[in-house]
N, C-alpha and C positions, 0 to 999 in steps of 0.2 A: 842284541845289536844295539849300539849306542845311538841315540837320537841326537842329531846335530841341530841346534837352533841358531840360525844365522840372523844377524840384525837386518833390518830392511835396507839401510844405507850405511855407508862407512867403508872402511878398509880392513883387509886382513893381511897380517904378516905371514911370511913363509912358514914359520913354525905352526901357525894356526891352520894352514892349508895342508901341510905334509905331516903334521903331528909332531909331538915331542914326548917320547916315553920317559925321558929323564926329568921332565918338569914335575913340580909338586903342586897340585895333582897332575898326573900325566895328561897330555893333550892328545885325543884320538885324531887320526888322519881323516881329512875330508877327501883327499885324493891320495891314495896309497902308492906313491912312487918315490924314488930317491931324489935327492937334490939335483944330481947331475941330469937325470931324466927330465925333471921339471924345467931346468934352465935350458936344456936342449929343445924341449917342447915350446918354450917361450920364444927361443931364437927362430925356430922353424914355423911358428904360427899355430901350432897345435894347441897351446895353452895361451891364455890372455897375456897381453903386455903388462909390465909392471909400471908403477907410478912412483917417482921419487917424492916422498913427503918430508924429507929432511936430508942433510948432507950425507948421513950414513944410514938412512932408513928407506927401505923399499917396501911397497905394499901393493895390493891388488884390490880394486873396487869389489865390494861384496856382490854387486849385480853381475859382474863378469864371472865370478866364481860360481854363483848360483846358476847362470846360463851354462857354464861348462858342466856342472854336475847334472843338469837336466839333459844336456846333449849326450853325456856318457851313459846315462841310465836308459836311454831309448835304443 
């Protein structure tokens, strides 16, 4: 099992959360769901809201993703 090391603060892009097997090296998923499931969960409140950090850049605070992982593992 791959150990994920998240920074204490900052932002994560969607590919860092859902993984990207085509990247070099491949990025393992923190939350193993599809993009459509992720965006549906954001819309319904199951997953954290995104933050626009640029005109074409969406990200999520690391703290929110860490809290989500903690809540899903209990």
